[in-house]
ROLUM-859016 format. One record per atom (N, C-alpha, C): residue in one letter; atom name; x, y, z; residue number from 1. Coordinates in nm, 2 decimals. Layout:
BEGIN
code_site_xx_yy_zz_pos
A_CA_X_Y_Z_NUM
...
***
This chain:
BEGIN
code_site_xx_yy_zz_pos
M_N_-2.36_7.07_-8.71_1
M_CA_-2.22_7.04_-8.72_1
M_C_-2.15_7.16_-8.78_1
R_N_-2.03_7.20_-8.72_2
R_CA_-1.95_7.31_-8.78_2
R_C_-1.83_7.25_-8.85_2
P_N_-1.76_7.33_-8.92_3
P_CA_-1.64_7.27_-9.00_3
P_C_-1.53_7.23_-8.90_3
A_N_-1.44_7.15_-8.96_4
A_CA_-1.31_7.12_-8.89_4
A_C_-1.24_7.25_-8.86_4
G_N_-1.15_7.24_-8.77_5
G_CA_-1.07_7.37_-8.74_5
G_C_-0.96_7.35_-8.64_5
L_N_-0.93_7.46_-8.57_6
L_CA_-0.81_7.46_-8.48_6
L_C_-0.84_7.55_-8.36_6
L_N_-0.80_7.50_-8.24_7
L_CA_-0.80_7.59_-8.13_7
L_C_-0.65_7.63_-8.10_7
Y_N_-0.63_7.76_-8.10_8
Y_CA_-0.50_7.82_-8.09_8
Y_C_-0.49_7.90_-7.96_8
I_N_-0.39_7.86_-7.88_9
I_CA_-0.37_7.93_-7.75_9
I_C_-0.23_7.98_-7.74_9
A_N_-0.20_8.11_-7.75_10
A_CA_-0.07_8.16_-7.73_10
A_C_-0.07_8.22_-7.59_10
S_N_0.04_8.20_-7.51_11
S_CA_0.05_8.24_-7.37_11
S_C_0.18_8.30_-7.33_11
R_N_0.18_8.37_-7.22_12
R_CA_0.30_8.42_-7.16_12
R_C_0.27_8.46_-7.02_12
I_N_0.38_8.47_-6.94_13
I_CA_0.37_8.51_-6.80_13
I_C_0.33_8.66_-6.79_13
K_N_0.23_8.69_-6.72_14
K_CA_0.17_8.82_-6.71_14
K_C_0.25_8.91_-6.61_14
H_N_0.30_8.85_-6.50_15
H_CA_0.37_8.92_-6.40_15
H_C_0.50_8.86_-6.38_15
P_N_0.59_8.93_-6.30_16
P_CA_0.72_8.87_-6.27_16
P_C_0.71_8.73_-6.20_16
D_N_0.60_8.72_-6.13_17
D_CA_0.57_8.59_-6.07_17
D_C_0.45_8.53_-6.14_17
P_N_0.44_8.40_-6.17_18
P_CA_0.51_8.30_-6.11_18
P_C_0.65_8.27_-6.18_18
P_N_0.74_8.20_-6.11_19
P_CA_0.87_8.17_-6.18_19
P_C_0.84_8.08_-6.30_19
E_N_0.94_8.07_-6.39_20
E_CA_0.93_7.99_-6.51_20
E_C_0.89_7.85_-6.48_20
D_N_0.95_7.79_-6.38_21
D_CA_0.92_7.64_-6.35_21
D_C_0.78_7.62_-6.31_21
T_N_0.72_7.72_-6.23_22
T_CA_0.58_7.71_-6.19_22
T_C_0.49_7.73_-6.31_22
Y_N_0.52_7.82_-6.40_23
Y_CA_0.45_7.83_-6.53_23
Y_C_0.45_7.71_-6.61_23
N_N_0.57_7.65_-6.63_24
N_CA_0.58_7.53_-6.71_24
N_C_0.50_7.41_-6.64_24
H_N_0.50_7.41_-6.51_25
H_CA_0.43_7.30_-6.44_25
H_C_0.28_7.32_-6.47_25
W_N_0.23_7.44_-6.46_26
W_CA_0.09_7.46_-6.49_26
W_C_0.06_7.42_-6.64_26
Y_N_0.15_7.46_-6.73_27
Y_CA_0.13_7.43_-6.87_27
Y_C_0.12_7.28_-6.90_27
N_N_0.22_7.21_-6.84_28
N_CA_0.23_7.07_-6.88_28
N_C_0.14_6.98_-6.79_28
T_N_0.10_7.02_-6.67_29
T_CA_0.02_6.93_-6.59_29
T_C_-0.13_6.98_-6.57_29
K_N_-0.15_7.10_-6.62_30
K_CA_-0.29_7.15_-6.61_30
K_C_-0.35_7.18_-6.75_30
L_N_-0.28_7.27_-6.82_31
L_CA_-0.34_7.32_-6.95_31
L_C_-0.35_7.20_-7.05_31
I_N_-0.24_7.14_-7.08_32
I_CA_-0.24_7.03_-7.18_32
I_C_-0.33_6.92_-7.15_32
P_N_-0.32_6.86_-7.02_33
P_CA_-0.41_6.75_-6.99_33
P_C_-0.56_6.79_-6.99_33
S_N_-0.59_6.91_-6.95_34
S_CA_-0.73_6.96_-6.95_34
S_C_-0.78_6.97_-7.09_34
M_N_-0.70_7.02_-7.19_35
M_CA_-0.74_7.03_-7.33_35
M_C_-0.76_6.89_-7.39_35
L_N_-0.67_6.80_-7.35_36
L_CA_-0.69_6.66_-7.40_36
L_C_-0.82_6.60_-7.35_36
A_N_-0.85_6.62_-7.22_37
A_CA_-0.97_6.56_-7.16_37
A_C_-1.09_6.62_-7.22_37
A_N_-1.09_6.75_-7.24_38
A_CA_-1.21_6.82_-7.30_38
A_C_-1.23_6.77_-7.44_38
A_N_-1.13_6.75_-7.52_39
A_CA_-1.14_6.70_-7.66_39
A_C_-1.20_6.56_-7.66_39
K_N_-1.15_6.47_-7.57_40
K_CA_-1.20_6.33_-7.56_40
K_C_-1.35_6.33_-7.51_40
N_N_-1.38_6.42_-7.41_41
N_CA_-1.51_6.42_-7.36_41
N_C_-1.62_6.48_-7.45_41
S_N_-1.57_6.55_-7.55_42
S_CA_-1.66_6.61_-7.65_42
S_C_-1.67_6.52_-7.77_42
G_N_-1.61_6.40_-7.76_43
G_CA_-1.63_6.30_-7.86_43
G_C_-1.54_6.29_-7.98_43
G_N_-1.43_6.37_-7.97_44
G_CA_-1.33_6.37_-8.08_44
G_C_-1.20_6.32_-8.05_44
P_N_-1.11_6.29_-8.15_45
P_CA_-0.97_6.25_-8.12_45
P_C_-0.90_6.37_-8.06_45
A_N_-0.79_6.34_-7.99_46
A_CA_-0.73_6.45_-7.92_46
A_C_-0.58_6.45_-7.95_46
L_N_-0.53_6.57_-7.98_47
L_CA_-0.39_6.60_-8.00_47
L_C_-0.36_6.74_-7.96_47
V_N_-0.26_6.76_-7.87_48
V_CA_-0.22_6.89_-7.83_48
V_C_-0.07_6.90_-7.86_48
L_N_-0.03_7.01_-7.94_49
L_CA_0.11_7.03_-7.97_49
L_C_0.15_7.16_-7.90_49
R_N_0.27_7.16_-7.83_50
R_CA_0.32_7.28_-7.77_50
R_C_0.45_7.32_-7.84_50
Y_N_0.45_7.45_-7.87_51
Y_CA_0.56_7.51_-7.94_51
Y_C_0.62_7.63_-7.86_51
K_N_0.75_7.65_-7.88_52
K_CA_0.82_7.77_-7.83_52
K_C_0.86_7.86_-7.94_52
N_N_0.84_7.99_-7.92_53
N_CA_0.87_8.09_-8.02_53
N_C_1.02_8.11_-8.03_53
N_N_1.07_8.09_-8.15_54
N_CA_1.22_8.11_-8.17_54
N_C_1.26_8.26_-8.17_54
D_N_1.16_8.35_-8.16_55
D_CA_1.19_8.49_-8.15_55
D_C_1.16_8.53_-8.00_55
V_N_1.26_8.57_-7.93_56
V_CA_1.25_8.60_-7.79_56
V_C_1.22_8.74_-7.76_56
S_N_1.18_8.82_-7.86_57
S_CA_1.14_8.96_-7.84_57
S_C_1.03_8.97_-7.73_57
P_N_1.04_9.07_-7.64_58
P_CA_0.94_9.08_-7.53_58
P_C_0.80_9.10_-7.58_58
D_N_0.78_9.15_-7.70_59
D_CA_0.64_9.17_-7.74_59
D_C_0.58_9.04_-7.80_59
K_N_0.66_8.93_-7.81_60
K_CA_0.61_8.81_-7.87_60
K_C_0.55_8.72_-7.76_60
F_N_0.45_8.64_-7.79_61
F_CA_0.41_8.53_-7.70_61
F_C_0.51_8.42_-7.71_61
P_N_0.57_8.37_-7.60_62
P_CA_0.67_8.26_-7.61_62
P_C_0.62_8.12_-7.63_62
D_N_0.49_8.10_-7.59_63
D_CA_0.43_7.96_-7.60_63
D_C_0.31_7.96_-7.68_63
L_N_0.29_7.84_-7.75_64
L_CA_0.18_7.82_-7.83_64
L_C_0.13_7.68_-7.82_64
A_N_0.00_7.66_-7.79_65
A_CA_-0.06_7.53_-7.79_65
A_C_-0.16_7.52_-7.90_65
L_N_-0.16_7.41_-7.98_66
L_CA_-0.25_7.39_-8.09_66
L_C_-0.33_7.26_-8.07_66
L_N_-0.46_7.27_-8.09_67
L_CA_-0.54_7.15_-8.09_67
L_C_-0.63_7.14_-8.21_67
P_N_-0.60_7.05_-8.30_68
P_CA_-0.69_7.04_-8.42_68
P_C_-0.82_6.97_-8.38_68
L_N_-0.93_7.01_-8.45_69
L_CA_-1.06_6.96_-8.41_69
L_C_-1.13_6.92_-8.54_69
D_N_-1.20_6.80_-8.54_70
D_CA_-1.28_6.76_-8.65_70
D_C_-1.41_6.84_-8.67_70
D_N_-1.46_6.89_-8.56_71
D_CA_-1.58_6.97_-8.56_71
D_C_-1.57_7.08_-8.46_71
L_N_-1.57_7.20_-8.50_72
L_CA_-1.56_7.32_-8.41_72
L_C_-1.68_7.32_-8.31_72
A_N_-1.79_7.26_-8.34_73
A_CA_-1.90_7.25_-8.25_73
A_C_-1.86_7.19_-8.12_73
A_N_-1.76_7.11_-8.11_74
A_CA_-1.71_7.06_-7.99_74
A_C_-1.68_7.17_-7.89_74
L_N_-1.64_7.28_-7.93_75
L_CA_-1.60_7.39_-7.84_75
L_C_-1.72_7.45_-7.78_75
D_N_-1.84_7.42_-7.82_76
D_CA_-1.97_7.47_-7.76_76
D_C_-2.02_7.37_-7.66_76
S_N_-1.96_7.26_-7.64_77
S_CA_-2.00_7.15_-7.55_77
S_C_-1.97_7.19_-7.41_77
D_N_-2.03_7.13_-7.31_78
D_CA_-2.01_7.16_-7.17_78
D_C_-1.86_7.13_-7.13_78
A_N_-1.80_7.03_-7.20_79
A_CA_-1.66_6.99_-7.17_79
A_C_-1.57_7.11_-7.19_79
W_N_-1.60_7.19_-7.29_80
W_CA_-1.52_7.30_-7.33_80
W_C_-1.56_7.43_-7.26_80
T_N_-1.69_7.46_-7.25_81
T_CA_-1.74_7.58_-7.20_81
T_C_-1.70_7.59_-7.05_81
S_N_-1.69_7.48_-6.98_82
S_CA_-1.66_7.48_-6.84_82
S_C_-1.50_7.48_-6.81_82
L_N_-1.43_7.47_-6.92_83
L_CA_-1.28_7.46_-6.91_83
L_C_-1.22_7.59_-6.88_83
R_N_-1.13_7.60_-6.79_84
R_CA_-1.05_7.72_-6.76_84
R_C_-0.92_7.71_-6.83_84
L_N_-0.89_7.81_-6.92_85
L_CA_-0.77_7.80_-7.00_85
L_C_-0.66_7.89_-6.94_85
R_N_-0.69_7.96_-6.83_86
R_CA_-0.59_8.04_-6.76_86
R_C_-0.58_8.00_-6.61_86
P_N_-0.47_8.02_-6.55_87
P_CA_-0.46_7.99_-6.40_87
P_C_-0.56_8.08_-6.33_87
A_N_-0.60_8.03_-6.21_88
A_CA_-0.70_8.10_-6.13_88
A_C_-0.65_8.23_-6.08_88
D_N_-0.51_8.25_-6.07_89
D_CA_-0.46_8.38_-6.02_89
D_C_-0.44_8.48_-6.13_89
E_N_-0.48_8.44_-6.26_90
E_CA_-0.47_8.53_-6.37_90
E_C_-0.32_8.58_-6.40_90
S_N_-0.23_8.49_-6.36_91
S_CA_-0.09_8.53_-6.38_91
S_C_-0.03_8.50_-6.52_91
V_N_-0.12_8.44_-6.60_92
V_CA_-0.08_8.41_-6.74_92
V_C_-0.17_8.48_-6.84_92
E_N_-0.12_8.55_-6.94_93
E_CA_-0.20_8.61_-7.04_93
E_C_-0.21_8.52_-7.16_93
C_N_-0.33_8.50_-7.21_94
C_CA_-0.35_8.41_-7.32_94
C_C_-0.42_8.48_-7.44_94
D_N_-0.38_8.44_-7.56_95
D_CA_-0.45_8.48_-7.68_95
D_C_-0.51_8.36_-7.74_95
V_N_-0.64_8.35_-7.72_96
V_CA_-0.72_8.23_-7.76_96
V_C_-0.80_8.25_-7.89_96
R_N_-0.78_8.17_-7.99_97
R_CA_-0.84_8.19_-8.12_97
R_C_-0.91_8.06_-8.17_97
Q_N_-1.01_8.07_-8.24_98
Q_CA_-1.07_7.96_-8.31_98
Q_C_-1.06_7.98_-8.46_98
Y_N_-1.02_7.88_-8.53_99
Y_CA_-1.00_7.89_-8.68_99
Y_C_-1.08_7.78_-8.75_99
E_N_-1.13_7.81_-8.86_100
E_CA_-1.19_7.71_-8.95_100
E_C_-1.09_7.66_-9.05_100
L_N_-1.09_7.53_-9.07_101
L_CA_-0.99_7.47_-9.17_101
L_C_-1.03_7.51_-9.31_101
M_N_-0.93_7.55_-9.39_102
M_CA_-0.95_7.58_-9.53_102
M_C_-0.89_7.48_-9.63_102
Q_N_-0.76_7.44_-9.59_103
Q_CA_-0.69_7.36_-9.69_103
Q_C_-0.57_7.29_-9.62_103
R_N_-0.55_7.16_-9.66_104
R_CA_-0.43_7.09_-9.62_104
R_C_-0.35_7.06_-9.75_104
F_N_-0.22_7.09_-9.74_105
F_CA_-0.14_7.07_-9.86_105
F_C_-0.01_6.99_-9.82_105
E_N_0.01_6.88_-9.89_106
E_CA_0.13_6.79_-9.85_106
E_C_0.25_6.81_-9.94_106
G_N_0.24_6.90_-10.04_107
G_CA_0.36_6.92_-10.13_107
G_C_0.36_6.81_-10.24_107
Q_N_0.47_6.81_-10.31_108
Q_CA_0.48_6.71_-10.42_108
Q_C_0.48_6.57_-10.38_108
A_N_0.54_6.55_-10.26_109
A_CA_0.56_6.41_-10.21_109
A_C_0.53_6.42_-10.06_109
A_N_0.43_6.35_-10.01_110
A_CA_0.39_6.36_-9.87_110
A_C_0.50_6.29_-9.79_110
K_N_0.54_6.35_-9.67_111
K_CA_0.64_6.30_-9.58_111
K_C_0.57_6.24_-9.46_111
P_N_0.61_6.13_-9.41_112
P_CA_0.56_6.07_-9.28_112
P_C_0.61_6.15_-9.16_112
G_N_0.53_6.14_-9.06_113
G_CA_0.58_6.21_-8.93_113
G_C_0.55_6.36_-8.93_113
R_N_0.61_6.42_-8.83_114
R_CA_0.59_6.56_-8.80_114
R_C_0.73_6.63_-8.80_114
G_N_0.73_6.75_-8.86_115
G_CA_0.85_6.83_-8.84_115
G_C_0.86_6.90_-8.71_115
T_N_0.97_6.96_-8.67_116
T_CA_0.99_7.02_-8.54_116
T_C_0.98_7.17_-8.55_116
C_N_0.94_7.23_-8.67_117
C_CA_0.93_7.37_-8.68_117
C_C_0.81_7.41_-8.76_117
I_N_0.74_7.51_-8.72_118
I_CA_0.64_7.57_-8.81_118
I_C_0.66_7.72_-8.82_118
V_N_0.64_7.77_-8.94_119
V_CA_0.63_7.91_-8.97_119
V_C_0.48_7.95_-8.98_119
A_N_0.44_8.03_-8.88_120
A_CA_0.30_8.07_-8.88_120
A_C_0.29_8.21_-8.94_120
A_N_0.21_8.22_-9.05_121
A_CA_0.19_8.34_-9.12_121
A_C_0.04_8.38_-9.11_121
A_N_0.01_8.49_-9.04_122
A_CA_-0.12_8.54_-9.02_122
A_C_-0.13_8.67_-9.09_122
N_N_-0.24_8.69_-9.17_123
N_CA_-0.25_8.81_-9.25_123
N_C_-0.39_8.84_-9.29_123
T_N_-0.41_8.97_-9.32_124
T_CA_-0.54_9.01_-9.38_124
T_C_-0.51_9.08_-9.51_124
P_N_-0.54_9.01_-9.62_125
P_CA_-0.51_9.06_-9.76_125
P_C_-0.60_9.17_-9.80_125
G_N_-0.55_9.26_-9.89_126
G_CA_-0.64_9.36_-9.95_126
G_C_-0.70_9.32_-10.07_126
V_N_-0.65_9.21_-10.14_127
V_CA_-0.72_9.16_-10.25_127
V_C_-0.84_9.08_-10.21_127
S_N_-0.92_9.04_-10.30_128
S_CA_-1.04_8.96_-10.27_128
S_C_-1.01_8.83_-10.20_128
D_N_-1.10_8.77_-10.12_129
D_CA_-1.07_8.64_-10.06_129
D_C_-1.05_8.54_-10.17_129
A_N_-1.13_8.55_-10.28_130
A_CA_-1.12_8.45_-10.39_130
A_C_-0.98_8.46_-10.46_130
E_N_-0.92_8.58_-10.48_131
E_CA_-0.79_8.59_-10.54_131
E_C_-0.68_8.54_-10.44_131
F_N_-0.70_8.57_-10.32_132
F_CA_-0.60_8.53_-10.21_132
F_C_-0.60_8.37_-10.21_132
D_N_-0.71_8.31_-10.21_133
D_CA_-0.72_8.17_-10.21_133
D_C_-0.66_8.11_-10.34_133
E_N_-0.69_8.17_-10.45_134
E_CA_-0.64_8.12_-10.58_134
E_C_-0.49_8.13_-10.58_134
W_N_-0.43_8.24_-10.54_135
W_CA_-0.29_8.26_-10.53_135
W_C_-0.22_8.15_-10.45_135
Y_N_-0.28_8.12_-10.33_136
Y_CA_-0.22_8.02_-10.25_136
Y_C_-0.22_7.88_-10.32_136
R_N_-0.34_7.85_-10.37_137
R_CA_-0.36_7.71_-10.43_137
R_C_-0.28_7.69_-10.56_137
K_N_-0.27_7.80_-10.64_138
K_CA_-0.22_7.78_-10.78_138
K_C_-0.07_7.82_-10.79_138
Q_N_-0.02_7.89_-10.69_139
Q_CA_0.13_7.93_-10.70_139
Q_C_0.20_7.92_-10.57_139
H_N_0.15_7.98_-10.46_140
H_CA_0.24_8.00_-10.34_140
H_C_0.28_7.87_-10.27_140
L_N_0.18_7.78_-10.26_141
L_CA_0.21_7.66_-10.19_141
L_C_0.31_7.57_-10.27_141
D_N_0.29_7.57_-10.40_142
D_CA_0.39_7.49_-10.49_142
D_C_0.53_7.55_-10.47_142
M_N_0.54_7.68_-10.46_143
M_CA_0.67_7.74_-10.45_143
M_C_0.73_7.71_-10.31_143
L_N_0.65_7.71_-10.21_144
L_CA_0.69_7.68_-10.07_144
L_C_0.74_7.54_-10.06_144
S_N_0.67_7.45_-10.13_145
S_CA_0.71_7.31_-10.12_145
S_C_0.85_7.28_-10.18_145
M_N_0.91_7.37_-10.25_146
M_CA_1.04_7.35_-10.30_146
M_C_1.15_7.40_-10.20_146
V_N_1.11_7.47_-10.09_147
V_CA_1.21_7.51_-9.99_147
V_C_1.26_7.39_-9.92_147
R_N_1.39_7.39_-9.89_148
R_CA_1.46_7.28_-9.83_148
R_C_1.39_7.25_-9.69_148
G_N_1.36_7.13_-9.66_149
G_CA_1.30_7.09_-9.54_149
G_C_1.15_7.10_-9.53_149
Y_N_1.08_7.15_-9.63_150
Y_CA_0.94_7.17_-9.63_150
Y_C_0.87_7.04_-9.61_150
R_N_0.76_7.04_-9.53_151
R_CA_0.68_6.92_-9.51_151
R_C_0.54_6.94_-9.56_151
R_N_0.47_7.03_-9.51_152
R_CA_0.33_7.05_-9.54_152
R_C_0.28_7.19_-9.49_152
S_N_0.16_7.23_-9.54_153
S_CA_0.10_7.35_-9.49_153
S_C_-0.05_7.32_-9.46_153
T_N_-0.10_7.40_-9.36_154
T_CA_-0.24_7.39_-9.33_154
T_C_-0.29_7.53_-9.32_154
R_N_-0.40_7.56_-9.38_155
R_CA_-0.45_7.70_-9.39_155
R_C_-0.59_7.71_-9.32_155
Y_N_-0.60_7.82_-9.25_156
Y_CA_-0.72_7.84_-9.17_156
Y_C_-0.78_7.98_-9.19_156
K_N_-0.91_8.00_-9.15_157
K_CA_-0.97_8.13_-9.15_157
K_C_-1.03_8.15_-9.01_157
L_N_-1.01_8.27_-8.96_158
L_CA_-1.05_8.31_-8.83_158
L_C_-1.20_8.30_-8.82_158
V_N_-1.25_8.25_-8.70_159
V_CA_-1.39_8.26_-8.67_159
V_C_-1.41_8.38_-8.58_159
P_N_-1.45_8.50_-8.64_160
P_CA_-1.44_8.62_-8.57_160
P_C_-1.54_8.63_-8.45_160
T_N_-1.66_8.58_-8.46_161
T_CA_-1.75_8.60_-8.35_161
T_C_-1.71_8.52_-8.23_161
A_N_-1.65_8.40_-8.25_162
A_CA_-1.60_8.31_-8.14_162
A_C_-1.48_8.38_-8.08_162
N_N_-1.40_8.44_-8.16_163
N_CA_-1.28_8.50_-8.10_163
N_C_-1.31_8.62_-8.02_163
E_N_-1.40_8.70_-8.06_164
E_CA_-1.44_8.82_-7.99_164
E_C_-1.50_8.78_-7.85_164
R_N_-1.57_8.67_-7.85_165
R_CA_-1.63_8.62_-7.72_165
R_C_-1.52_8.57_-7.63_165
I_N_-1.41_8.50_-7.68_166
I_CA_-1.31_8.45_-7.60_166
I_C_-1.20_8.55_-7.56_166
T_N_-1.16_8.63_-7.66_167
T_CA_-1.05_8.73_-7.64_167
T_C_-1.10_8.86_-7.69_167
P_N_-1.15_8.95_-7.60_168
P_CA_-1.20_9.08_-7.65_168
P_C_-1.10_9.15_-7.73_168
G_N_-1.14_9.22_-7.84_169
G_CA_-1.04_9.28_-7.93_169
G_C_-1.00_9.18_-8.04_169
G_N_-1.07_9.07_-8.05_170
G_CA_-1.03_8.97_-8.14_170
G_C_-1.06_9.01_-8.29_170
E_N_-1.14_9.12_-8.30_171
E_CA_-1.16_9.17_-8.44_171
E_C_-1.03_9.22_-8.50_171
D_N_-0.93_9.25_-8.42_172
D_CA_-0.80_9.30_-8.47_172
D_C_-0.71_9.19_-8.52_172
I_N_-0.74_9.07_-8.50_173
I_CA_-0.66_8.96_-8.54_173
I_C_-0.67_8.94_-8.69_173
P_N_-0.55_8.91_-8.75_174
P_CA_-0.56_8.88_-8.90_174
P_C_-0.66_8.77_-8.93_174
R_N_-0.72_8.79_-9.05_175
R_CA_-0.83_8.70_-9.09_175
R_C_-0.78_8.56_-9.12_175
Y_N_-0.66_8.54_-9.18_176
Y_CA_-0.61_8.41_-9.22_176
Y_C_-0.49_8.37_-9.15_176
L_N_-0.47_8.24_-9.13_177
L_CA_-0.35_8.18_-9.07_177
L_C_-0.31_8.06_-9.15_177
A_N_-0.18_8.06_-9.18_178
A_CA_-0.12_7.95_-9.25_178
A_C_-0.01_7.89_-9.17_178
L_N_-0.01_7.76_-9.14_179
L_CA_0.10_7.69_-9.07_179
L_C_0.18_7.61_-9.16_179
H_N_0.31_7.66_-9.19_180
H_CA_0.39_7.59_-9.28_180
H_C_0.49_7.51_-9.20_180
E_N_0.49_7.38_-9.22_181
E_CA_0.57_7.28_-9.13_181
E_C_0.70_7.24_-9.21_181
F_N_0.81_7.25_-9.13_182
F_CA_0.94_7.21_-9.18_182
F_C_1.01_7.11_-9.10_182
D_N_1.10_7.04_-9.15_183
D_CA_1.17_6.93_-9.08_183
D_C_1.23_6.99_-8.95_183
N_N_1.29_7.10_-8.96_184
N_CA_1.35_7.17_-8.84_184
N_C_1.37_7.32_-8.88_184
A_N_1.43_7.39_-8.79_185
A_CA_1.45_7.54_-8.81_185
A_C_1.56_7.57_-8.91_185
D_N_1.63_7.47_-8.96_186
D_CA_1.74_7.49_-9.05_186
D_C_1.70_7.50_-9.19_186
F_N_1.59_7.57_-9.22_187
F_CA_1.54_7.58_-9.36_187
F_C_1.61_7.71_-9.42_187
D_N_1.60_7.72_-9.55_188
D_CA_1.67_7.83_-9.62_188
D_C_1.58_7.96_-9.62_188
M_N_1.61_8.06_-9.54_189
M_CA_1.53_8.18_-9.54_189
M_C_1.53_8.25_-9.67_189
E_N_1.64_8.25_-9.75_190
E_CA_1.64_8.31_-9.88_190
E_C_1.54_8.24_-9.97_190
Q_N_1.54_8.11_-9.97_191
Q_CA_1.44_8.04_-10.05_191
Q_C_1.30_8.07_-10.01_191
L_N_1.28_8.09_-9.88_192
L_CA_1.14_8.13_-9.84_192
L_C_1.11_8.27_-9.89_192
R_N_1.20_8.36_-9.88_193
R_CA_1.18_8.50_-9.93_193
R_C_1.15_8.50_-10.08_193
M_N_1.21_8.41_-10.16_194
M_CA_1.19_8.40_-10.30_194
M_C_1.05_8.37_-10.34_194
C_N_0.98_8.30_-10.25_195
C_CA_0.84_8.26_-10.27_195
C_C_0.75_8.39_-10.28_195
A_N_0.80_8.50_-10.23_196
A_CA_0.71_8.62_-10.23_196
A_C_0.76_8.72_-10.33_196
R_N_0.85_8.68_-10.43_197
R_CA_0.90_8.77_-10.53_197
R_C_0.85_8.76_-10.67_197
T_N_0.75_8.67_-10.69_198
T_CA_0.68_8.66_-10.82_198
T_C_0.59_8.79_-10.83_198
E_N_0.56_8.82_-10.95_199
E_CA_0.47_8.93_-10.97_199
E_C_0.33_8.91_-10.90_199
W_N_0.28_8.79_-10.91_200
W_CA_0.15_8.77_-10.84_200
W_C_0.17_8.78_-10.69_200
S_N_0.28_8.73_-10.64_201
S_CA_0.30_8.74_-10.49_201
S_C_0.32_8.88_-10.45_201
K_N_0.39_8.96_-10.53_202
K_CA_0.41_9.10_-10.50_202
K_C_0.27_9.17_-10.49_202
R_N_0.19_9.14_-10.59_203
R_CA_0.05_9.20_-10.59_203
R_C_-0.03_9.16_-10.47_203
V_N_-0.03_9.04_-10.43_204
V_CA_-0.11_9.00_-10.31_204
V_C_-0.05_9.05_-10.18_204
V_N_0.08_9.02_-10.16_205
V_CA_0.15_9.06_-10.04_205
V_C_0.15_9.21_-10.02_205
G_N_0.16_9.28_-10.13_206
G_CA_0.17_9.43_-10.12_206
G_C_0.04_9.49_-10.07_206
T_N_-0.07_9.41_-10.07_207
T_CA_-0.20_9.46_-10.02_207
T_C_-0.22_9.43_-9.88_207
Y_N_-0.14_9.35_-9.81_208
Y_CA_-0.17_9.31_-9.68_208
Y_C_-0.19_9.43_-9.59_208
R_N_-0.30_9.42_-9.52_209
R_CA_-0.34_9.52_-9.42_209
R_C_-0.28_9.48_-9.28_209
Q_N_-0.26_9.35_-9.26_210
Q_CA_-0.20_9.30_-9.14_210
Q_C_-0.11_9.18_-9.18_210
M_N_0.00_9.17_-9.12_211
M_CA_0.09_9.05_-9.14_211
M_C_0.17_9.02_-9.02_211
W_N_0.14_8.91_-8.96_212
W_CA_0.22_8.86_-8.84_212
W_C_0.29_8.73_-8.88_212
R_N_0.41_8.72_-8.84_213
R_CA_0.49_8.59_-8.87_213
R_C_0.57_8.55_-8.75_213
D_N_0.56_8.42_-8.72_214
D_CA_0.63_8.37_-8.61_214
D_C_0.69_8.23_-8.65_214
N_N_0.81_8.20_-8.60_215
N_CA_0.88_8.08_-8.62_215
N_C_0.88_8.00_-8.49_215
W_N_0.81_7.89_-8.49_216
W_CA_0.79_7.81_-8.37_216
W_C_0.86_7.67_-8.37_216
G_N_0.92_7.64_-8.26_217
G_CA_0.98_7.51_-8.25_217
G_C_0.90_7.41_-8.16_217
L_N_0.88_7.29_-8.20_218
L_CA_0.80_7.19_-8.13_218
L_C_0.88_7.14_-8.01_218
V_N_0.81_7.15_-7.89_219
V_CA_0.88_7.10_-7.77_219
V_C_0.80_6.99_-7.70_219
H_N_0.67_6.97_-7.73_220
H_CA_0.60_6.87_-7.67_220
H_C_0.47_6.83_-7.75_220
E_N_0.44_6.70_-7.76_221
E_CA_0.32_6.66_-7.82_221
E_C_0.25_6.55_-7.73_221
A_N_0.12_6.56_-7.72_222
A_CA_0.05_6.48_-7.63_222
A_C_-0.08_6.43_-7.70_222
G_N_-0.13_6.31_-7.66_223
G_CA_-0.25_6.26_-7.72_223
G_C_-0.22_6.17_-7.84_223
D_N_-0.30_6.18_-7.94_224
D_CA_-0.29_6.10_-8.07_224
D_C_-0.18_6.16_-8.16_224
T_N_-0.06_6.12_-8.14_225
T_CA_0.05_6.19_-8.21_225
T_C_0.06_6.15_-8.36_225
S_N_-0.02_6.05_-8.40_226
S_CA_-0.03_6.02_-8.54_226
S_C_-0.11_6.12_-8.62_226
R_N_-0.19_6.20_-8.55_227
R_CA_-0.28_6.30_-8.61_227
R_C_-0.19_6.42_-8.66_227
R_N_-0.24_6.48_-8.76_228
R_CA_-0.18_6.60_-8.82_228
R_C_-0.27_6.72_-8.79_228
L_N_-0.21_6.84_-8.81_229
L_CA_-0.29_6.96_-8.80_229
L_C_-0.40_6.97_-8.90_229
***
């Protein structure tokens, strides 16, 4: 048995064709249902969340699918190894990653339901893994929980060998991923920035060797929608 974790699939159209509606048809009628079926066939609960990137810059992936897993070993089953995550014509580029669950944090008061926005922060710190984890647990998450609209955070660590097998070059992906969930995209960015201005935050963030941040809006959820990341 492997730890609980997350399957992360960012995607975008690779060529001018197919048109957007064809891409969305593949996404909603092929990719999401096949992910749900594979999760169920490998013996676990199934939830797939689809997000759109609020940053439309051409270098950004516009779509993100997330599937939480109780046991990452499910991805080694026949149901998953036989699954095709890209269209047969290779018209879609995908960034596929596996993450191991590190921490779930609900804030001072847990909120029911799901927010419609997540801020995804991926980074590789220069401080030790132990200090990075301590900073998150003892200060950073508590400060984030005071930002207007905050709901919860889920933290993950990259599974590097699995990612290199799925997406060559995966060793260049930041080591850690944190998904910070908000009610909607109308949170206070200045409050969010304040969370990185303590002396401890400056020490940790100032050592980042990699830092990727994306703001994603929820557009579709399928499967067991009572489940959380």
